[in-house]
N, C-alpha and C positions, 0 to 999 in steps of 0.2 A: 289354270284359270277356273276349271270346274271346282277344284277344291276351295278356292277363295269364295266362289259363289255359294257353295254349300255352307261354308262357315258363316257367311253373312245371313243366309237363309236360316240356319240353325240359331244364330244369335237373335234374330228377329223373333223367331218362335218362342225362345226362352224368355225374352223380354216381355212378350205378350202374356205368357203364363205367369210370370212374376207379377206383372201389373194386375192381373186378375186376382191372384192370391192376395196381394197387398190390399186390393179393393175389398175383397171378401173379408179379410181379417179386420180391416177398418170398420166395415159395416157390422160385423159381429161384435166388435168392441163397443161401437156406439149403441147397439141394441142392449148389450149387457149393462152398460152405463145407464141407459134409459130405464131398464127394468129395476135396477138398483135405486135410482132416484124415485121412481114411482112407489116402490116398496117403502122407502124411507118416508116419503110424503104421507103414505097411509098410516104410518105409526106415530106421526107428530101429535102432541097434546093440543087441546083446543086453544090454549093461550098462545102457543107457537104458531098455530094456523092463523089466529087473529093478528099476530105480529106481521105476517106476510100477506094478510088480506085475503085469505082463502077460507071459505066455509068448510065444515066437516063434509057436507054432501059433495061439494066440488072436489075435495081431495079424494073421496071415495070413487067418484066418477072418473077422475084422472087415473087413479091407481088401477081401475078395471079395464082401461083401454088396452087393446092389443099392441104389442111392440111395434108392429108395422104401421100403426096409426099415430104417426108423429110428424110434426112439421119438418120439411126438408132441411132447414137450417140446423135442427138438432142433430141430424145425422151426418154432418160435415166434419 
């Protein structure tokens, strides 16, 4: 009986660690994607920025934002 309890306890601990790792990996992946998108935005030509309705200054401002300064829905 003790062995079964320990197995359940061990599995619960491992599932928690896996969930945290998966969560951290997802967050880092989202941050990397956000950095990449902001870098690409900063390199767009003026006519492309006009096409998407963003001024050069707004693109620069967005590109300079820190990675943690993002709407929550972007990081899901």
